[in-house]
C-alpha positions in Angstrom: -29.4 -47.8 -43.3 -29.5 -45.1 -40.7 -27.0 -45.5 -37.8 -27.8 -44.3 -34.3 -24.3 -44.9 -32.9 -20.8 -45.5 -34.2 -19.6 -49.0 -34.5 -16.5 -50.7 -36.0 -16.7 -51.9 -39.5 -17.3 -55.7 -39.4 -16.7 -56.5 -43.0 -13.3 -56.5 -44.8 -12.5 -53.0 -46.1 -12.5 -53.0 -49.9 -12.8 -49.2 -50.6 -9.4 -47.5 -51.5 -8.3 -44.8 -49.1 -9.8 -41.3 -49.9 -9.1 -37.7 -49.0 -12.2 -35.6 -48.1 -11.7 -31.9 -48.8 -14.9 -30.8 -47.0 -15.5 -32.2 -43.5 -17.4 -29.8 -41.3 -16.5 -29.6 -37.5 -19.5 -28.1 -35.9 -19.6 -26.1 -32.7 -21.8 -27.6 -30.0 -23.9 -24.8 -28.7 -22.7 -22.4 -31.4 -20.6 -19.6 -29.8 -20.9 -21.0 -26.3 -18.5 -23.6 -27.3 -15.8 -21.0 -27.9 -16.1 -19.4 -24.5 -13.3 -21.5 -22.8 -11.0 -20.3 -25.6 -11.7 -16.6 -25.3 -9.9 -14.0 -23.0 -11.9 -13.1 -19.9 -12.6 -9.6 -21.4 -14.2 -11.1 -24.6 -15.9 -14.0 -22.8 -17.8 -11.4 -20.7 -18.6 -9.4 -23.8 -20.0 -12.5 -25.6 -22.0 -13.6 -22.6 -23.5 -10.1 -22.2 -23.9 -8.9 -25.9 -23.6 -12.1 -27.9 -21.3 -12.6 -30.8 -22.9 -10.1 -33.2 -23.8 -12.5 -36.1 -22.4 -11.5 -39.6 -24.5 -8.9 -41.3 -27.1 -10.6 -43.4 -26.6 -13.9 -41.7 -28.0 -17.0 -43.3 -30.8 -16.3 -45.7 -33.5 -17.5 -45.4 -32.4 -20.3 -43.1 -29.6 -22.7 -43.1 -30.7 -26.4 -43.5 -30.4 -28.8 -40.7 -27.7 -31.6 -40.5 -28.2 -35.3 -41.0 -29.8 -37.0 -37.9 -27.8 -40.1 -38.4 -24.6 -38.0 -37.8 -25.8 -37.0 -34.4 -23.9 -38.7 -31.6 -25.7 -40.6 -28.8 -24.9 -37.9 -26.4 -27.4 -35.8 -28.3 -24.9 -33.1 -29.2 -25.2 -31.4 -32.6 -24.4 -33.5 -35.7 -20.7 -33.2 -36.5 -19.7 -31.8 -33.1 -18.1 -34.9 -31.6 -14.7 -35.9 -33.1 -14.9 -39.5 -31.9 -18.4 -40.1 -33.3 -17.3 -38.5 -36.6 -14.3 -40.7 -36.7 -16.3 -43.9 -36.2 -19.4 -42.9 -38.2 -17.6 -41.6 -41.2 -13.8 -41.7 -41.3 -13.5 -45.4 -40.4 -16.6 -46.5 -42.3 -15.3 -45.0 -45.6 -11.5 -45.4 -45.2 -10.8 -41.7 -45.1 -7.0 -41.3 -45.0 -7.2 -37.6 -44.4 -10.1 -35.1 -44.0 -9.9 -31.3 -44.3 -11.8 -29.6 -41.5 -13.9 -26.5 -42.5 -15.6 -24.8 -39.5 -18.6 -22.7 -40.5 -18.6 -20.6 -37.3 -19.0 -17.2 -39.1 -16.2 -15.9 -36.7 -14.1 -14.4 -39.6 -16.9 -12.1 -40.9 -18.3 -10.6 -37.7 -18.7 -6.8 -38.3 -17.0 -5.9 -35.0 -13.5 -6.5 -36.4 -11.7 -6.8 -33.1 -14.3 -9.4 -31.9 -14.0 -11.1 -35.3 -10.2 -11.5 -34.7 -10.5 -13.0 -31.2 -13.3 -15.3 -32.3 -11.1 -16.5 -35.2 -8.3 -17.3 -32.7 -10.8 -19.1 -30.5 -12.0 -21.2 -33.3 -8.5 -22.2 -34.2 -7.6 -23.0 -30.7 -10.8 -25.1 -30.4 -9.9 -27.0 -33.6 -6.6 -27.9 -32.1 -7.9 -28.9 -28.7 -11.1 -30.7 -29.7 -10.3 -32.0 -33.1 -6.7 -32.0 -34.5 -5.3 -33.4 -31.2 -7.7 -36.4 -31.3 -7.3 -37.8 -34.7 -4.1 -37.8 -36.8 -6.1 -38.1 -40.0 -7.5 -34.5 -39.7 -6.2 -31.4 -41.3 -7.7 -27.9 -40.8 -8.6 -24.6 -42.3 -7.4 -21.4 -40.5 -10.3 -19.2 -39.7 -9.2 -15.6 -40.2 -10.9 -12.2 -39.9 -10.6 -11.6 -43.7 -12.1 -8.2 -43.6 -9.2 -7.0 -41.4 -6.2 -8.2 -43.3 -3.5 -7.1 -40.8 -5.2 -9.2 -38.1 -5.8 -12.0 -40.5 -2.0 -12.1 -41.3 -1.3 -12.1 -37.6 -3.4 -15.2 -37.2 -1.8 -16.9 -40.2 1.6 -16.4 -38.7 0.4 -17.6 -35.3 -0.8 -20.9 -36.9 1.7 -21.5 -39.7 4.2 -23.6 -37.6 1.4 -26.1 -37.0 1.4 -28.0 -40.3 -1.9 -29.6 -39.6 -3.3 -26.4 -40.8 -3.2 -26.6 -44.6 -5.3 -23.7 -45.9 -6.9 -20.2 -45.0 -10.6 -19.9 -45.2 -12.7 -17.3 -46.9 -16.5 -17.4 -47.2 -18.1 -17.4 -50.5 -19.2 -13.8 -50.4 -16.7 -11.4 -48.6 -17.3 -7.6 -48.7 -15.4 -7.3 -51.9 -14.4 -9.6 -54.8 -11.4 -11.7 -53.6 -9.0 -10.2 -56.2 -9.1 -6.7 -54.6 -5.7 -5.3 -53.3 -7.2 -5.2 -49.8 -6.8 -9.1 -49.5 -3.3 -9.2 -51.0 -1.5 -9.2 -47.6 -3.4 -12.4 -46.8 -2.3 -14.0 -50.1 1.3 -12.9 -49.5 1.2 -14.6 -46.1 -0.3 -17.8 -47.5 2.6 -18.0 -50.2 5.2 -17.4 -47.5 4.0 -20.3 -45.4 2.9 -22.6 -48.2 -0.8 -22.3 -47.3 -3.7 -22.7 -49.8 -6.6 -20.1 -50.0 -10.0 -21.7 -49.8 -13.4 -20.2 -50.4 -16.4 -22.1 -49.1 -19.9 -21.5 -50.4 -22.6 -19.4 -48.7 -22.6 -16.7 -46.1 -24.0 -13.4 -47.3 -22.7 -10.9 -44.7 -24.5 -7.9 -46.1 -24.1 -8.8 -49.8 -27.0 -9.9 -52.0 -26.5 -13.7 -52.6 -27.4 -13.7 -56.3 -26.1 -11.5 -59.2 -29.3 -9.5 -59.1 -30.3 -9.2 -55.5 -31.9 -11.1 -52.7 -33.9 -14.3 -53.4 -37.2 -15.4 -52.0 -36.5 -19.1 -51.4 -33.8 -21.3 -50.0 -33.8 -23.2 -53.3 -32.5 -20.1 -55.0 -29.8 -19.8 -52.3 -28.8 -23.4 -52.6 -28.0 -23.1 -56.3 -26.6 -19.7 -56.1 -23.0 -20.1 -54.7 -21.6 -20.9 -58.2 -22.3 -17.2 -59.1 -20.2 -15.9 -56.3 -17.3 -18.2 -57.0 -17.3 -17.3 -60.6 -17.1 -13.7 -59.7 -14.2 -14.4 -57.2 -12.2 -16.3 -59.7 -12.7 -13.6 -62.4 -11.7 -11.0 -59.9 -8.6 -12.9 -58.8 -7.5 -13.5 -62.4 -8.2 -10.1 -63.9 -6.8 -8.2 -60.8 -3.6 -10.0 -61.3 -3.4 -12.1 -58.1 -2.1 -15.1 -59.8 0.3 -13.2 -61.9 1.7 -11.5 -58.7 1.7 -14.6 -56.6 2.7 -17.5 -59.0 2.6 -20.2 -56.5 -0.7 -19.4 -54.8 -3.4 -21.9 -55.1 -7.2 -21.4 -54.7 -9.6 -24.1 -53.6 -13.2 -23.7 -54.4 -15.4 -25.8 -52.0 -19.1 -26.5 -52.4 -19.6 -24.4 -55.6 -19.8 -27.1 -58.2 -17.5 -27.2 -61.2 -19.3 -27.9 -64.4 -19.4 -24.2 -65.1 -15.7 -23.6 -65.2 -14.9 -24.6 -68.9 -17.5 -22.1 -70.2 -16.2 -19.5 -67.8 -12.7 -20.0 -69.1 -13.9 -19.8 -72.7 -15.7 -16.6 -72.2 -12.8 -15.0 -70.3 -10.3 -15.9 -73.0 -12.6 -14.5 -75.7 -13.1 -11.2 -73.7 -9.4 -10.9 -73.0 -8.4 -11.0 -76.6 -10.6 -8.0 -77.3 -9.7 -6.1 -74.1 -6.2 -7.1 -73.2 -5.0 -3.5 -73.5 -6.9 -2.8 -70.4 -5.0 -5.4 -68.3 -1.3 -5.3 -69.5 -0.3 -7.0 -66.2 -1.9 -10.3 -67.5 0.8 -12.1 -69.4 -1.2 -15.2 -70.4 -4.6 -16.2 -71.3 -7.1 -16.2 -68.3 -7.7 -19.8 -68.7 -4.0 -20.7 -68.3 -4.1 -19.0 -64.8 -7.2 -20.8 -63.8 -5.9 -24.2 -65.0 -2.7 -23.7 -63.0 -4.1 -22.1 -59.8 -7.7 -23.1 -59.2 -8.9 -26.4 -57.6 -12.5 -27.5 -57.3 -14.3 -29.9 -55.1 -17.1 -32.4 -56.0 -19.9 -31.6 -53.6 -22.4 -30.5 -54.9 -21.8 -31.9 -58.4 -23.7 -31.0 -61.5 -25.3 -34.2 -62.8 -26.6 -34.4 -66.4 -29.9 -36.1 -66.9 -28.1 -38.6 -69.0 -25.3 -40.1 -66.8 -23.0 -40.8 -69.8 -22.9 -37.1 -70.2 -21.0 -36.8 -66.9 -17.8 -38.1 -68.4 -18.1 -35.7 -71.3 -18.5 -32.9 -68.8 -15.2 -34.0 -67.1 -13.5 -34.1 -70.5 -14.5 -30.4 -71.1 -12.1 -29.5 -68.2 -9.2 -30.8 -70.2 -7.8 -32.5 -67.2 -9.1 -33.8 -63.9 -6.0 -33.0 -62.0 -7.8 -30.1 -60.3 -11.0 -31.9 -59.1 -11.1 -33.3 -55.6 -13.5 -35.2 -53.6 -15.6 -33.6 -50.9 -18.5 -35.0 -48.9 -19.8 -32.1 -47.0 -20.3 -34.4 -44.0 -22.5 -34.0 -41.8 -24.8 -31.6 -43.7 -28.3 -32.7 -45.0 -27.2 -33.0 -48.6 -23.7 -34.6 -47.9 -22.4 -37.2 -50.4 -21.8 -40.8 -49.6 -18.4 -41.7 -51.1 -19.8 -44.9 -52.4 -22.6 -43.2 -54.2 -21.3 -39.7 -55.0 -20.9 -40.2 -58.8 -23.7 -40.9 -61.3 -21.5 -43.2 -63.4 -18.5 -45.5 -62.8 -15.4 -43.5 -63.2 -12.4 -44.8 -65.1 -9.9 -46.2 -62.4 -7.3 -43.5 -63.1 -9.9 -40.7 -62.8 -11.3 -42.2 -59.6 -7.8 -42.3 -58.1 -7.1 -38.7 -59.0 -10.3 -37.3 -57.7 -10.6 -39.4 -54.6 -6.9 -39.2 -53.4 -4.1 -38.2 -55.8 -5.1 -34.6 -56.5 -5.6 -33.6 -52.9 -2.5 -35.5 -51.8 -0.3 -33.5 -54.3 -2.0 -30.2 -53.4 -1.8 -30.5 -49.7 1.4 -32.7 -49.4 -0.3 -35.7 -47.9 1.2 -39.1 -48.2 
């Protein structure tokens, strides 16, 4: 049933509490929503010149949001905290939700503008989201192509424990293991923040492993390629060896591909380990310890019973966490997200316990 306005749940709640690791808080009016949070000099700049969208932008076009998630005011779906709370958080007994704003601020080519827009996005998250609902936690938007400015923004936000992670896009200018980004990881370790990479965003880079696609369908199934490249880079460059407490969260990239990636990495490492003496363990061991994955979108075998076998291939479900992708067009309903009924212990881990342990949520 499509809802046109939020309303209280009228039936007794039977669903156990869940933690949603991918809830999008959308800007109403795009960059115009950030103008009150910009210094006058940059407000005038944006009003005159615009925000200089990231190189490459969204290709070919980003899909629309769910119409049933649009508030009665007519604002953009996902842009009203009170409607989101009633329409989604209350309805599905969401104990906590991790906000992931897709403003593009952190990847603007003008690095100074990218930094001030990132600050504005974080101020906006506090004023218009975090301060209105205690169930919300947030991702710190950073200008990740300018690590000194990114570290400065991390330090500015770290005392607000409602921020639980630092946000990268799926395709930064370089693979995420490069030394360029290490100051960001060092700051994350210092303040106990996770590193999160969310799917999509091209920013000048081809969005497949062999160039630019022709169709959105290609783009929609492509993020797993970028995430695999980022994980390989972070393992082989030695990020997890150097930062043994750092945790990486992969959002909206699927997860069925991870076992085969670990098998191939281990096999190659055994042949080429002399090239990377800084790695002290099998690549798969670093991945199992440091990498977390979210469920939306999930690979669903044609025969539903194979889904549980797919989970078994991971060796453990302690690193898989639920995500809805609300309010996007392909968001998952928590009651219908999985193609099979999960064993109760697995369901508890994926819907609540894994995220609670990672983010320190009670």
